C-alpha positions in Angstrom: -0.2 0.1 0.1 3.2 2.5 0.5 3.5 3.6 -2.9 5.4 6.9 -3.8 3.3 8.0 -6.8 0.4 10.3 -5.6 -2.7 8.7 -6.2 -1.7 5.0 -6.6 -1.2 4.3 -3.1 -5.0 3.9 -2.8 -6.8 0.7 -3.7 -10.3 1.2 -4.7 -11.8 -2.6 -4.0 -15.5 -1.0 -4.6 -16.8 -0.8 -8.4 -18.2 2.8 -8.6 -20.9 1.5 -10.8 -22.2 -1.1 -8.0 -25.5 0.0 -6.6 -24.6 -1.5 -3.3 -22.2 -3.0 -0.9 -22.4 -6.5 0.7 -20.7 -6.7 3.9 -19.8 -9.9 6.1 -22.8 -11.4 8.0 -25.1 -10.3 5.4 -25.1 -6.6 6.3 -26.3 -5.0 3.3 -25.8 -0.9 3.0 -26.3 1.6 0.3 -23.4 3.8 1.1 -23.6 5.4 -2.5 -26.8 7.2 -1.6 -26.9 10.6 -0.7 -29.9 10.2 1.9 -27.4 8.1 4.4 -28.7 9.0 7.9 -26.3 10.8 10.2 -27.4 8.8 13.2 -25.9 5.6 11.2 -29.0 4.4 9.2 -28.4 3.3 5.7 -30.8 2.6 3.1 -30.9 -0.6 0.8 -32.9 -1.4 -2.1 -32.5 -5.2 -1.1 -33.1 -5.1 2.6 -35.0 -3.0 4.9 -33.2 -0.2 6.7 -30.4 -1.0 9.1 -29.1 1.2 12.1 -25.1 0.2 11.7 -24.6 1.8 15.5 -26.7 -0.9 16.7 -25.0 -3.8 15.3 -22.1 -5.9 17.1 -18.6 -4.0 17.7 -17.3 -6.6 15.3 -19.4 -5.6 12.7 -18.9 -2.2 13.5 -15.2 -2.8 12.3 -16.3 -4.0 9.2 -18.4 -0.8 8.4 -15.4 1.0 9.3 -13.2 -0.8 6.7 -16.2 -0.2 4.3 -16.1 3.6 4.8 -12.4 3.8 4.6 -12.5 2.4 1.2 -15.4 4.5 0.2 -13.8 7.7 1.2 -10.6 6.7 -0.4 -12.6 6.1 -3.6 -14.3 9.8 -3.4 -11.1 11.3 -2.8 -9.3 9.6 -5.8 -12.0 11.0 -8.1 -11.9 14.5 -6.4 -8.1 14.6 -6.9 -8.2 13.1 -10.5 -10.8 15.5 -11.8 -13.4 12.9 -12.1 -16.3 15.2 -11.3 -19.6 14.5 -13.2 -23.3 15.1 -12.2 -23.4 11.5 -10.7 -20.5 12.2 -8.5 -21.5 15.6 -7.5 -24.7 14.1 -6.1 -22.4 11.4 -4.3 -20.2 14.1 -2.7 -23.3 14.8 -0.1 -22.9 11.3 1.1 -19.2 11.7 1.2 -19.9 14.3 4.0 -22.1 12.0 5.9 -19.7 9.1 5.6 -17.1 11.2 7.1 -19.5 11.9 10.3 -20.5 8.5 10.6 -16.8 7.4 10.6 -16.1 9.9 13.2 -18.9 8.5 15.3 -17.9 4.9 15.0 -14.4 5.7 16.2 -15.7 7.2 19.5 -15.9 4.1 21.3 -13.5 1.0 21.7 -13.7 -1.4 18.9 -12.3 -5.0 18.5 -9.6 -3.7 15.7 -7.0 -6.4 14.8 -3.4 -5.3 14.1 -4.5 -5.9 10.4 -7.2 -3.5 10.9 -5.4 -0.8 12.9 -2.8 -0.8 10.1 -5.2 -0.5 7.4 -6.8 2.4 9.5 -3.1 4.4 9.6 -2.3 3.6 5.9 -5.8 5.0 4.9 -4.8 8.2 7.2 -1.5 8.8 5.4 -3.2 8.7 2.1 -5.9 10.9 3.4 -3.1 13.6 4.7 -1.1 13.0 1.5 -4.0 14.1 -0.6 -4.7 17.1 1.5 -7.8 15.5 3.7 -8.1 15.4 7.2 -10.5 12.7 8.5 -10.8 12.1 12.3 -7.1 12.1 12.7 -7.4 12.4 16.3 -9.9 9.6 16.8 -7.3 7.6 14.7 -4.4 8.1 17.0 -6.7 7.5 20.0 -7.3 4.1 18.5 -3.8 3.7 18.2 -3.2 4.5 21.8 -6.1 2.1 23.1 -4.3 -0.9 21.1 -0.6 0.1 22.5 -2.2 0.3 26.0 -2.9 -3.4 25.6 -0.3 -4.8 23.4 2.7 -3.4 21.2 1.8 -1.8 17.8 2.5 -3.9 14.6 5.6 -3.0 12.7 3.4 -1.8 9.9 1.5 0.4 11.8 4.5 1.9 13.4 5.8 2.5 9.9 2.7 4.0 8.6 2.7 6.3 11.7 6.3 7.1 11.1 5.3 8.2 7.2 2.6 10.5 8.5 4.9 12.2 10.7 7.5 13.1 7.8 4.5 14.1 5.6 3.4 16.7 8.2 6.9 17.9 8.2 7.1 18.5 4.7 3.5 20.1 4.6 4.1 22.4 7.5 2.5 22.1 10.9 -0.4 24.0 12.6 -1.2 23.6 16.2 -3.3 20.5 15.5 -0.5 19.0 13.5 1.9 19.6 15.9 -0.3 17.5 18.3 -0.4 14.5 15.8 3.2 14.8 15.7 3.6 14.3 19.5 1.0 11.7 19.6 3.0 9.7 17.2 6.3 10.3 19.0 4.7 9.0 21.9 3.3 6.0 20.4 6.3 5.0 18.5 9.5 6.1 20.5 7.6 6.5 24.0 8.5 10.3 24.0 6.8 12.5 26.5 4.9 15.4 24.6 6.5 18.8 25.3 3.9 21.4 25.9 6.0 24.5 25.1 8.3 25.0 22.2 11.6 27.1 23.6 12.1 28.9 20.5 9.8 31.7 21.9 11.3 34.1 24.5 8.1 34.1 26.9 8.2 30.0 26.6 11.9 30.1 27.7 10.9 32.1 30.9 7.9 30.0 31.6 10.0 26.6 31.4 12.3 28.1 33.6 9.8 29.4 36.2 8.1 26.1 36.1 11.1 24.2 36.4 12.2 26.1 39.6 8.6 24.9 41.3 8.3 22.0 43.7 7.2 18.9 41.9 3.7 19.2 43.0 3.4 22.7 41.6 5.1 21.6 38.5 2.3 19.1 37.8 -0.3 21.7 38.5 1.3 23.9 35.7 1.6 21.1 33.4 -2.2 20.2 33.5 -2.8 24.2 32.9 -0.7 24.5 30.2 -2.2 21.2 28.4 -5.5 22.7 29.0 -4.6 25.9 27.4 -3.8 23.9 24.2 -7.4 23.1 24.0 -8.3 26.6 23.0 -8.5 26.7 19.4 -12.1 27.7 19.5 -12.5 31.7 18.9 -14.1 32.3 22.3 -14.1 30.5 25.7 -17.0 28.6 26.7 -18.5 28.9 30.2 -17.5 25.3 30.9 -13.8 26.1 29.4 -13.5 29.1 31.4 -14.7 27.0 34.7 -12.1 24.3 34.1 -9.4 26.9 33.7 -10.4 28.5 36.9 -10.1 25.6 38.9 -6.6 24.7 37.4 -5.5 28.1 38.1 -6.9 27.6 41.6 -4.7 24.7 42.2 -1.6 26.9 41.3 -2.8 29.4 43.6 -4.0 33.0 42.1 -1.2 35.0 43.2 1.6 32.7 41.7 -0.6 32.5 38.5 -0.7 36.4 38.4 2.8 36.7 39.2 3.6 34.3 36.3 1.6 36.3 33.6 2.9 39.6 34.5 6.3 38.1 34.1 5.8 36.1 30.9 3.3 38.6 28.8 5.7 41.3 28.5 8.1 39.0 26.6 6.1 38.0 23.9 7.7 39.2 20.6 8.9 37.4 17.6 10.8 34.4 18.4 14.7 34.2 18.2 14.5 31.7 15.2 12.4 34.1 13.3 14.6 37.2 13.7 17.5 35.1 12.6 16.0 33.3 9.4 15.7 35.3 6.3 13.2 32.5 5.1 9.7 32.5 5.6 9.6 31.4 9.4 6.7 32.0 11.7 7.3 34.8 14.2 5.7 32.7 16.8 5.6 28.9 17.2 1.9 27.9 16.6 1.8 25.5 19.5 2.7 28.3 21.8 0.3 30.6 20.5 -2.8 28.3 21.5 -1.3 27.9 25.1 -0.8 31.9 25.3 -4.3 32.2 24.0 -5.4 29.9 26.9 -3.5 31.7 29.5 -4.8 34.9 28.5 -8.5 33.6 28.5 -7.4 32.3 32.1 -7.1 36.3 33.4 -10.8 36.7 33.2 -10.8 37.0 37.0 -8.3 39.4 37.2 -9.4 43.1 37.2 -6.4 44.6 38.9 -4.5 47.4 37.0 -1.4 45.6 36.3 -2.8 42.6 34.6 -5.3 44.8 32.5 -2.0 46.9 31.5 -0.1 43.7 30.2 -3.1 42.6 28.5 -3.4 45.9 26.8 0.4 45.8 25.8 0.1 42.2 24.8 -2.8 43.0 22.5 -0.9 45.8 21.0 2.2 43.7 20.3 0.1 40.8 19.0 -1.6 43.1 16.5 1.9 44.8 15.4 2.4 44.0 11.7 5.6 42.2 10.8 7.4 42.6 7.3 6.4 40.0 5.0 3.9 38.1 7.8 1.2 40.6 9.2 0.1 40.8 12.7 2.5 38.7 15.3 -0.8 36.8 16.5 -4.2 37.8 15.7 -5.3 35.1 17.9 -3.4 36.5 21.0 -4.7 39.8 20.2 -8.4 39.0 20.0 -7.8 36.9 23.0 -6.8 40.1 24.8 -9.7 41.9 23.7 -12.0 39.5 24.6 -10.8 39.4 28.1 -10.4 43.3 28.6 -14.1 43.6 27.5 -15.2 40.9 30.0 -13.5 42.7 32.9 -15.5 45.3 35.1 -14.6 48.6 35.9 -13.0 51.6 33.5 -9.4 50.3 33.6 -10.0 47.7 30.7 -11.9 50.4 29.0 -9.1 52.9 29.3 -6.7 49.8 28.0 -9.2 49.6 25.0 -9.4 53.2 24.2 -5.6 53.2 24.0 -5.5 50.3 21.4 -8.1 51.9 19.5 -5.5 54.7 19.0 -2.4 52.4 18.7 -3.6 49.4 16.9 -3.8 49.9 12.9 -5.4 46.8 11.6 -8.8 47.2 10.4 -10.1 43.8 11.7 -8.8 44.6 15.3 -10.2 48.3 14.9 -13.5 47.0 14.3 -13.5 44.7 17.2 -12.1 47.2 19.4 -14.9 49.9 18.7 -17.7 47.1 18.8 -16.1 46.5 22.4 -16.3 50.0 23.3 -19.4 50.6 21.9 -21.1 47.8 24.0 -19.6 49.0 27.2 -21.2 52.5 26.3 -24.3 51.3 25.6 -24.5 49.1 29.0 -23.6 52.4 30.7 -26.0 54.5 28.7 -23.6 56.9 27.3 -21.6 57.6 24.2 -18.4 55.9 23.1 -16.7 59.3 23.2 -17.8 60.0 26.7 -16.7 56.5 28.0 -13.2 57.0 26.6 -13.1 60.3 28.6 -14.1 59.1 31.8 -12.1 55.8 31.4 -8.8 57.9 31.4 -6.4 56.4 34.1 -4.6 58.4 36.8 -2.3 56.1 37.8 -2.2 57.5 41.2 -1.1 60.9 40.1 -2.2 64.3 41.5 -3.4 67.6 39.7 0.0 68.4 39.2 1.0 65.1 37.3 3.2 63.9 40.1 3.2 60.5 42.2 5.4 59.7 45.2 6.1 56.4 46.5 8.1 55.4 49.8 10.5 52.9 49.6 12.1 52.4 53.0 14.4 55.6 53.5 13.7 56.9 49.9 11.1 58.3 48.3 10.5 58.0 44.3 8.7 60.8 42.5 7.1 60.4 39.1 6.5 63.4 37.1 5.1 64.3 33.7 7.5 66.3 32.0 6.0 66.5 28.7 3.6 65.1 26.4 5.1 61.8 26.1 8.1 61.9 28.7 8.2 61.1 32.2 10.7 61.6 34.7 11.5 59.2 37.7 13.7 60.7 40.4 15.0 59.6 43.9 15.6 61.3 47.0 16.1 60.5 50.8 13.1 61.4 53.3 15.2 64.2 54.4 15.3 65.6 51.1 18.9 64.9 49.4 18.4 64.1 45.7 20.0 60.7 44.4 21.5 60.2 41.1 20.2 56.9 40.3 18.1 54.3 42.0 19.5 53.4 45.4 21.0 50.1 46.2 18.9 49.4 48.9 15.8 49.9 47.0 16.9 47.3 44.4 17.6 44.9 46.9 14.8 45.2 49.5 12.1 46.5 47.2 12.7 44.7 44.0 8.8 43.9 43.5 7.7 47.2 44.5 10.2 48.8 42.0 9.2 46.5 39.2 5.5 47.9 39.7 6.6 51.3 39.7 8.5 51.1 36.7 5.6 49.4 34.7 3.6 52.2 36.2 6.1 54.8 34.3 6.1 52.6 31.1 1.9 52.7 30.9 2.1 56.3 31.4 4.4 57.0 28.9 2.4 54.8 26.5 -0.7 56.4 27.4 0.2 60.0 26.9 0.8 59.9 23.1 -2.3 57.9 22.8 -4.4 60.6 24.3 -2.7 63.3 22.8 -3.9 61.8 19.3 -7.3 61.5 20.9 -7.7 65.1 22.0 -6.2 66.2 18.5 -9.1 64.4 16.8 -11.8 66.3 18.8 -11.1 69.0 16.3 -13.2 67.1 13.5 -15.5 65.5 16.5 -16.3 69.1 17.7 -16.9 67.5 21.0 -18.3 70.0 23.6 -18.9 69.5 27.3 -20.4 71.5 30.4 -17.9 73.3 32.2 -17.6 70.9 35.4 -17.4 67.9 33.2 -14.5 69.5 31.1 -12.6 70.5 34.2 -12.9 67.3 36.0 -11.9 65.4 32.5 -9.3 67.8 31.3 -8.0 70.7 32.9 -7.5 69.1 36.2 -7.2 65.6 35.3 -3.9 64.1 36.8 -2.8 62.3 33.6 -4.2 65.0 30.9 -3.7 68.3 32.8 -0.1 68.7 31.6 -1.6 68.8 27.9 -5.0 70.6 28.5 -3.3 73.5 30.3 -1.1 74.1 27.1 -4.2 74.2 24.8 -6.3 77.1 23.9 -10.1 76.3 24.7 -13.2 78.1 23.8 -15.9 79.2 26.3 -19.7 80.1 25.7 -22.2 81.0 28.2 -25.4 82.5 26.6 -24.3 85.3 24.3 -20.7 85.6 26.3 -17.9 84.0 24.4 -14.1 83.8 24.9 -11.1 81.7 24.2 -8.6 81.3 27.0 -5.8 79.2 28.3 -4.6 78.3 31.6 -2.0 80.4 33.1 -0.8 80.8 36.7 -3.5 78.9 38.2 -6.2 80.7 36.2 -8.1 80.6 32.7 -7.2 83.7 30.9 -7.8 85.2 27.6 -5.7 86.6 25.0 -5.0 89.7 26.6 -3.9 87.9 29.8 -7.2 88.9 31.6 -8.9 86.3 33.7 -12.2 84.8 32.5 -14.0 85.1 35.5 -17.8 84.7 34.4 -17.4 81.0 34.0 -20.2 78.7 35.6 -21.5 75.3 35.6 -23.6 76.0 32.6 -20.8 77.3 30.5 -20.2 75.2 27.1 -16.3 74.2 26.6 -15.0 73.0 23.1 -11.4 72.8 21.8 -10.5 76.1 20.0 -9.9 75.9 16.4 -8.4 78.8 14.3 -10.8 78.6 11.3 -13.6 81.1 11.8 -11.5 83.5 13.6 -9.9 86.7 12.1 -6.0 86.7 11.1 -5.4 89.4 13.9 -6.9 87.1 16.7 -5.0 83.9 15.4 -1.7 86.1 15.2 -2.2 87.4 18.8 -2.5 83.6 20.1 0.7 82.7 18.1 2.5 85.6 20.0 1.0 84.9 23.2 2.3 81.3 23.0 5.9 82.4 21.8 6.1 85.1 24.4 5.1 82.8 27.2 7.2 80.1 25.7 4.3 77.5 25.9 4.8 74.5 23.9 1.5 73.1 22.6 1.4 69.3 22.5 -0.1 69.5 18.4 -0.2 72.5 16.3 -3.2 74.8 17.4 -2.7 78.3 17.3 0.0 77.7 14.5 -2.5 75.3 12.8 -2.7 75.6 8.8 -6.0 76.4 7.5 -7.2 75.1 4.3 -9.9 77.1 2.4 -11.6 76.2 -0.7 -9.8 77.5 -3.8 -11.4 78.6 -7.1 -9.9 75.5 -8.9 -11.6 73.2 -6.5 -14.8 75.2 -6.7 -14.6 74.8 -10.6 -13.8 71.0 -10.5 -16.8 70.8 -7.9 -16.4 67.1 -6.2 -13.0 66.9 -6.1 -9.8 68.4 -5.4 -6.3 68.4 -7.4 -4.6 70.5 -4.8 -2.5 67.4 -3.8 -2.2 65.5 -7.2 0.7 64.6 -9.0 3.2 64.0 -6.1 5.4 60.9 -5.8 5.2 59.7 -2.4 7.0 56.5 -0.3 4.3 54.2 0.0 5.3 52.1 3.0 6.0 55.5 5.2 2.5 56.8 3.6 0.6 53.5 4.7 2.0 53.9 8.2 1.2 57.5 8.6 -2.1 57.2 7.0 -3.4 54.6 9.7 -1.7 56.5 12.3 -4.0 59.6 11.6 -7.3 57.1 11.3 -7.3 56.4 7.4 -7.8 52.8 6.0 -5.1 51.7 3.6 -3.6 48.4 2.6 -0.3 48.2 0.6 -0.4 48.0 -3.1 1.7 45.6 -5.0 2.3 44.6 -8.7 -0.8 42.3 -8.5 -4.4 42.6 -8.1 -4.3 44.7 -4.8 -5.4 48.1 -5.9 -7.4 50.1 -3.0 -8.2 53.7 -2.0 -7.2 55.3 1.4 -10.2 56.2 2.9 -11.2 58.3 6.1 -14.6 57.3 7.7 -16.1 60.5 9.3 -19.8 58.8 10.7 -20.3 61.7 12.8 -20.6 64.2 9.7 -22.1 61.3 7.4 -19.0 61.6 5.1 -16.3 59.3 3.9 -13.1 61.0 2.1 -11.2 59.1 -0.7 -7.5 60.2 -1.4 -6.9 58.6 -5.1 -3.3 57.0 -5.2 -1.8 54.6 -7.7 1.5 52.1 -7.8 4.1 53.6 -10.1 7.7 52.5 -11.1 9.0 49.4 -12.9 11.0 46.3 -11.4 13.3 48.7 -9.9 10.7 50.2 -7.8 8.8 47.0 -6.7 10.2 45.1 -3.3 11.0 41.6 -3.0 7.6 40.7 -2.0 6.1 42.7 -4.8 4.9 45.8 -3.3 5.2 49.0 -4.9 8.0 51.5 -3.2 6.2 54.4 -4.4 2.7 56.0 -5.4 1.6 58.6 -7.3 -1.3 60.9 -6.0 -4.4 61.9 -7.5 -8.0 63.4 -6.5 -9.2 63.9 -3.2 -13.1 63.3 -2.9 -15.8 63.8 -0.2 -18.5 61.2 -0.3 -21.4 59.8 1.4 -21.1 56.4 3.0 -22.8 54.9 0.1 -20.1 56.5 -2.2 -22.1 59.3 -4.0 -19.7 62.1 -4.1 -20.7 65.4 -3.0 -19.8 68.9 -3.7 -16.8 70.2 -2.1 -18.6 73.5 -1.1 -21.3 71.2 0.8 -18.4 70.1 3.4 -18.1 71.9 6.5 -15.2 74.1 6.6 -13.4 73.0 9.7 -13.9 69.2 8.4 -12.3 70.4 4.9 -9.4 71.8 6.4 -8.5 69.3 8.8 -8.9 66.4 5.9 -6.7 68.5 3.6 -4.2 69.1 6.5 -3.9 65.3 6.7 -3.2 65.2 2.9 -0.6 67.8 3.0 1.3 66.1 6.0 1.0 62.6 3.9 2.7 64.6 1.2 5.1 66.8 3.1 6.3 63.8 5.0 6.3 61.0 2.3 7.3 62.7 -0.7 10.6 61.6 -2.3 11.3 65.1 -2.4 12.1 65.1 1.3 14.9 62.4 0.9 18.2 64.0 0.3 19.7 61.0 -0.8 17.3 60.2 -3.6 19.0 62.4 -6.4 21.9 60.0 -6.1 20.1 56.7 -5.4 16.3 56.9 -6.5 14.5 56.0 -9.8 15.8 57.9 -12.5 12.2 58.4 -13.6 11.2 60.4 -10.4 14.2 62.9 -10.4 12.4 65.6 -12.4 9.8 65.4 -9.8 12.2 65.3 -7.0 14.2 68.6 -8.2 10.8 70.3 -8.5 9.4 69.4 -5.0 12.7 69.8 -3.1 13.1 73.3 -4.0 9.5 74.3 -5.3 6.5 76.3 -4.1 6.1 76.1 -0.5 3.0 74.2 1.1 0.8 75.6 3.9 2.7 73.6 6.3 6.1 75.1 4.9 4.5 78.3 5.0 3.4 78.1 8.5 7.2 77.1 9.3 8.4 80.3 7.4 6.2 82.6 9.3 7.2 81.3 12.5 11.0 81.6 11.6 10.3 85.0 10.7 9.8 85.9 14.3 12.2 83.4 16.0 15.2 84.3 13.6 16.0 87.6 15.1 16.1 85.7 18.8 19.0 83.2 17.7 22.6 83.5 18.1 23.1 82.7 14.4 20.7 85.6 13.3 23.5 87.6 12.0 24.3 85.1 9.3 20.9 84.0 8.5 17.8 85.5 6.4 14.8 84.3 4.9 13.7 84.6 1.4 10.6 83.3 -0.1 11.2 79.8 0.0 14.9 79.4 1.7 16.5 79.9 5.0 19.7 81.4 3.7 22.8 80.6 5.8 26.3 82.2 5.5 29.0 80.0 6.2 32.8 80.3 6.8 33.4 78.6 3.0 30.0 78.9 1.3 26.4 80.4 1.3 23.8 77.8 1.9 20.1 77.8 1.1 17.7 75.3 2.8 14.6 74.8 1.4 11.8 75.5 4.1 9.5 72.7 2.6 11.9 69.5 2.2 14.8 70.7 4.3 17.3 70.0 1.2 20.0 72.5 0.6 21.6 74.2 -2.1 25.2 76.0 -2.1 26.7 79.0 -3.8 28.0 79.1 -6.5 25.6 77.5 -9.2 23.1 76.1 -6.9 25.0 72.9 -6.1 23.3 70.3 -4.3 24.4 69.6 -0.9 23.3 66.2 0.7 23.3 65.8 4.3 21.3 63.0 5.9 19.8 64.0 9.2 21.1 61.9 12.2 20.6 62.1 16.0 24.2 64.1 15.9 23.3 66.6 13.4 20.0 67.2 14.9 21.9 67.9 18.3 24.0 70.6 17.0 23.6 74.1 18.2 21.8 75.5 21.1 18.2 74.3 22.1 15.8 76.4 20.4 12.3 76.9 21.8 9.4 75.8 19.2 5.7 76.8 20.3 4.3 73.4 19.1 5.4 69.6 19.0 5.4 67.3 15.8 7.3 69.4 13.5 10.4 67.3 13.0 11.3 69.0 9.5 11.4 72.3 11.2 13.9 71.0 13.8 16.1 69.4 11.0 16.2 73.0 9.2 17.2 74.6 12.4 20.0 71.8 13.0 21.4 72.0 9.6 21.5 75.8 10.0 23.5 75.6 13.2 25.7 73.3 11.6 26.6 75.1 8.3 27.1 78.7 10.1 30.1 76.9 11.4 31.1 74.7 8.4 34.9 75.0 9.0 34.4 73.0 11.9 32.2 70.0 9.9 34.4 66.8 10.5 32.0 64.4 8.5 34.2 63.5 5.6 31.1 63.0 3.2 30.0 66.6 3.9 33.2 68.1 3.8 34.0 66.6 0.4 31.0 68.3 -1.0 31.7 71.6 0.6 35.5 71.6 0.0 35.7 69.6 -3.2 39.5 68.8 -4.3 
């Protein structure tokens, strides 16, 4: 039966034309008939209806042999394309035969060695042809036989062939279980629950090995139980069983273990080192990890919730040439977070909503938040606000904890920076973590460090959420706003650097926090605010130029760094050309942008987009705005020849085209019907995409980029300024006189001009690229951390404009061009 030629290994003792089959002891069945009963009743044209489940065990063995032959015959016809009307009708019976086969193998039957060998050989043939027909039950038969007597050499040989076949075809979690069972049957090997190629599995193995024998046994039972977590969601029965096993280990021991293991989840060392297509996590470990996550449904404390949120984030993180690290683990985390009580799990889901970019995961997160909000009778937006954690901070964004003779102070120092400092109880500062704290308070220190890490992750996520309030046009009563933003321990540091708009009846004012009170643009306290006052985030659109200019000068004069551009925010007003085109804008058409960079930035800004390749993958970047009943499309298309396509077949660059506003059903609407604030914010996103992702921003493109795009590169690198670049110029106009290099710098229409010792330089205010006198010779300087740190620290009234920082760092560098040591730069400035 063991033949190498695919298809020939099967024997077909059944004639396809025979209407029925004669079994031993006079049993006649008509197994070819589609009406085969799931309960085992089979029809016969010769004898009355028979229930094979009620016959003797010996006769059931005969039926099993018959079913094996029939299923083999069917698979042969499928694989060799012998599909006719008769056979298609017969396929219905094939599904029922498989189910009857599974039913017959549930209970022990008196199989002989020859019967078992035939059963295993047939399974080898089924797997070889790509079918899986009750393999687990077949292996269970082998286990029951082996418990009574040794398996025959033929059976062991067939099992070995199945194992080799699985290894060649690639293993999923179920196949790994088959392999382990075969090893146990043939070689007597004890199955290994975890594969140690994953970092977290190594830590788990180490911790379990250090436990007493009794606890090791309990852990093994739990991990084995977790391997049976292949369903999408756990049943109540599964959760009850997991809870009992966790109880045997001890709740505190289990909690400590997951707090140690979950943060270690990342692509395996094997996947990191291999260039070939290697799964980033062992499938067996994924199943166990998913079960461990489900086992956390009784742990509603902050630490477990935080590690579950982090595990979900890393699980949904996209890996090159693979996709998410593990959707299964990520979905398990979402399930547990949604099932836990309190607001802390909601905060974790809210952060994931901002950090996770996978469309499917986003849908699950938003649905979970929606269900939680519905239970509380509030909107999802309001739920996310009241769920923002405080982490034990006070209104000044500080947290103090005692560690013996020392005090640790955690302080929010910026939009995404947190400082941890130490002092004695007498007030003497410590340069680093005291040795006494490390040795005597290791557990508490680990918790504190984890809190700092969580705050560092939550701050930028909340900044993104607050910036999106512009389009949402959220409005609060004064008391709710004060509790959720102005005085919130985590958000106060950001909220007090933003401008807010207040309205009480006919009275209106825009104001900001200063010296313990809310003041207006003239530094006068806004003293008429009451609980009935309505508050919203101030946006410059709709305000006159003088008001916006005053706010800009106020921020610069008080050296307030806003968490994102607000007073200095670019505005995009409909142009005559856009009014003429009616339903679309060509304002940002005909640019060449880097696709991978664009995809990452688009997803960060809330747009839906998938990478396009040299195959059927065309799609349109889309932004959903349900609160406005709008959908925005930014048309892009892959460009380039073979030199512009990655090894994975993905376009490296895209060409940009129209921007369209539509209804959710795709019906385009006139741009003049789009609310001015929505239009401005959307077009700002598009400008940001082009400004950041254009190949014109890459100083090395001229020498190493595709020849076809060099004309575009030159035009963009030194061309007209975008709105973002124009804002940059306006700010530099006020900043430049205050810099120590002011005497050697000046501004022209598009450039910051810098006079060095050897040459005069022109730094483009859009791209940051540089031309040198004479003859506008190009100077290539690729920014790095060292270059960005050159010169003095310069105050910028907003965060997020990295190009402006690069322009200033290049200016400080080139003023003293005689001190530059980098040979690549020197060779361009002082050519031989």
